C-alpha positions as a Markdown table, in Angstrom:
| # | Residue | x | y | z |
|---|---|---|---|---|
| 1 | Met | 176.3 | 49.2 | 169.4 |
| 2 | Asn | 174.2 | 47.1 | 167.1 |
| 3 | Val | 172.5 | 44.1 | 168.5 |
| 4 | Ile | 172.1 | 41.1 | 166.2 |
| 5 | Thr | 169.2 | 38.9 | 167.0 |
| 6 | Ile | 169.5 | 35.3 | 165.8 |
| 7 | Arg | 166.2 | 33.6 | 165.5 |
| 8 | Pro | 166.0 | 29.8 | 165.3 |
| 9 | Ala | 164.9 | 28.3 | 162.1 |
| 10 | Pro | 161.2 | 27.5 | 162.1 |
| 11 | Pro | 160.3 | 23.9 | 162.7 |
| 12 | Pro | 159.7 | 21.7 | 159.6 |
| 13 | Ser | 156.2 | 21.8 | 158.2 |
| 14 | Ile | 154.1 | 18.9 | 157.2 |
| 15 | Asp | 155.0 | 19.6 | 153.6 |
| 16 | Asp | 158.7 | 19.4 | 154.5 |
| 17 | Tyr | 158.2 | 15.9 | 155.9 |
| 18 | Lys | 156.1 | 14.9 | 152.9 |
| 19 | Ala | 158.6 | 16.1 | 150.4 |
| 20 | Ala | 161.4 | 14.3 | 152.2 |
| 21 | Ile | 159.4 | 11.0 | 152.3 |
| 22 | Val | 158.5 | 11.3 | 148.6 |
| 23 | Ala | 162.2 | 11.8 | 147.8 |
| 24 | Met | 163.2 | 8.8 | 149.9 |
| 25 | Leu | 160.6 | 6.6 | 148.2 |
| 26 | Asp | 161.8 | 7.6 | 144.8 |
| 27 | Ala | 165.4 | 7.0 | 145.7 |
| 28 | Lys | 164.5 | 3.5 | 147.0 |
| 29 | Ala | 162.8 | 2.7 | 143.7 |
| 30 | Gln | 165.8 | 4.1 | 141.8 |
| 31 | Glu | 168.0 | 1.5 | 143.6 |
| 32 | Arg | 166.4 | -1.0 | 141.3 |
| 33 | Arg | 166.5 | 1.2 | 138.2 |
| 34 | Tyr | 162.9 | 2.2 | 138.3 |
| 35 | Asp | 162.3 | 5.9 | 137.5 |
| 36 | Asn | 160.4 | 6.6 | 140.8 |
| 37 | Ala | 157.8 | 5.3 | 143.2 |
| 38 | Val | 155.0 | 5.5 | 140.7 |
| 39 | Ser | 157.0 | 3.6 | 138.1 |
| 40 | Ile | 157.9 | 0.6 | 140.4 |
| 41 | Ser | 154.3 | 0.4 | 141.6 |
| 42 | Thr | 153.1 | -0.3 | 138.0 |
| 43 | Tyr | 155.0 | -3.6 | 138.0 |
| 44 | Glu | 152.9 | -5.3 | 140.6 |
| 45 | Lys | 151.2 | -7.5 | 138.0 |
| 46 | Ser | 154.2 | -7.8 | 135.7 |
| 47 | Thr | 154.6 | -11.1 | 133.9 |
| 48 | Glu | 158.3 | -10.9 | 134.9 |
| 49 | Glu | 158.2 | -12.6 | 138.3 |
| 50 | Ala | 161.2 | -10.8 | 139.8 |
| 51 | Trp | 159.8 | -7.3 | 138.8 |
| 52 | Ala | 156.4 | -8.2 | 140.3 |
| 53 | Ala | 158.1 | -9.4 | 143.5 |
| 54 | Glu | 160.0 | -6.1 | 143.8 |
| 55 | Ala | 156.9 | -4.1 | 143.2 |
| 56 | Val | 154.8 | -6.1 | 145.8 |
| 57 | Ala | 157.6 | -5.7 | 148.4 |
| 58 | Tyr | 158.0 | -2.0 | 147.6 |
| 59 | Ile | 154.2 | -1.3 | 147.7 |
| 60 | Ala | 153.9 | -3.0 | 151.1 |
| 61 | Trp | 156.9 | -1.0 | 152.4 |
| 62 | Arg | 155.6 | 2.3 | 151.0 |
| 63 | Asp | 152.3 | 1.8 | 152.7 |
| 64 | Gln | 154.1 | 1.0 | 156.0 |
| 65 | Val | 156.1 | 4.2 | 155.6 |
| 66 | Trp | 153.1 | 6.4 | 155.1 |
| 67 | Lys | 151.1 | 4.7 | 157.9 |
| 68 | Cys | 154.0 | 5.2 | 160.3 |
| 69 | Ala | 154.7 | 8.8 | 159.2 |
| 70 | Tyr | 151.1 | 9.9 | 159.5 |
| 71 | Ala | 150.8 | 8.3 | 163.0 |
| 72 | Glu | 154.0 | 9.9 | 164.3 |
| 73 | Leu | 153.2 | 13.3 | 162.8 |
| 74 | Lys | 149.7 | 13.1 | 164.5 |
| 75 | Lys | 151.5 | 12.6 | 167.8 |
| 76 | Val | 153.5 | 15.7 | 167.2 |
| 77 | Glu | 150.3 | 17.7 | 166.4 |
| 78 | Leu | 148.7 | 16.4 | 169.7 |
| 79 | Gly | 151.8 | 17.2 | 171.7 |
| 80 | Gln | 152.5 | 13.6 | 172.5 |
| 81 | Arg | 156.1 | 13.7 | 171.2 |
| 82 | Thr | 158.6 | 16.3 | 170.3 |
| 83 | Gln | 158.9 | 17.4 | 166.7 |
| 84 | Pro | 161.8 | 15.6 | 165.1 |
| 85 | Thr | 164.1 | 17.0 | 162.4 |
| 86 | Val | 163.3 | 15.8 | 158.9 |
| 87 | Glu | 166.5 | 13.8 | 158.8 |
| 88 | Gly | 165.8 | 12.2 | 162.2 |
| 89 | Phe | 162.2 | 11.4 | 161.2 |
| 90 | Leu | 163.3 | 9.6 | 158.0 |
| 91 | Glu | 165.6 | 7.4 | 160.1 |
| 92 | Glu | 162.6 | 6.3 | 162.2 |
| 93 | Leu | 160.6 | 5.1 | 159.3 |
| 94 | Pro | 160.4 | 1.4 | 158.2 |
| 95 | Thr | 163.1 | 0.1 | 155.9 |
| 96 | Leu | 162.8 | -2.1 | 152.9 |
| 97 | Thr | 164.7 | -5.3 | 152.2 |
| 98 | Trp | 164.5 | -6.3 | 148.6 |
| 99 | Pro | 163.3 | -9.8 | 147.8 |
| 100 | Ser | 166.0 | -12.3 | 147.0 |
| 101 | Gly | 166.4 | -13.2 | 143.4 |
| 102 | Ser | 165.2 | -9.8 | 142.2 |
| 103 | Ala | 165.9 | -8.8 | 138.6 |
| 104 | Ser | 168.1 | -5.8 | 139.3 |
């Protein structure tokens, strides 16, 4: 008789979380027709007021996302919380509400 051993999938790595966060940030920028996170960030000083407002709101949100992500992942490393799934972790992160009157 053959015995099949099923091993659980390894827990997500820091790189798995980072890649998912980068994809989330890019997707949020693409909601407003920017190419990605880098693209929207270049509009912070735009002469088009609506684009500048979107960029400022986005940059503040992006910074909150990374600050929260690093703090929570540190808790995982220190054993202060259980390690979440990547999907569950993304749901914990701050959300962005676009400014009213934005261009897109």
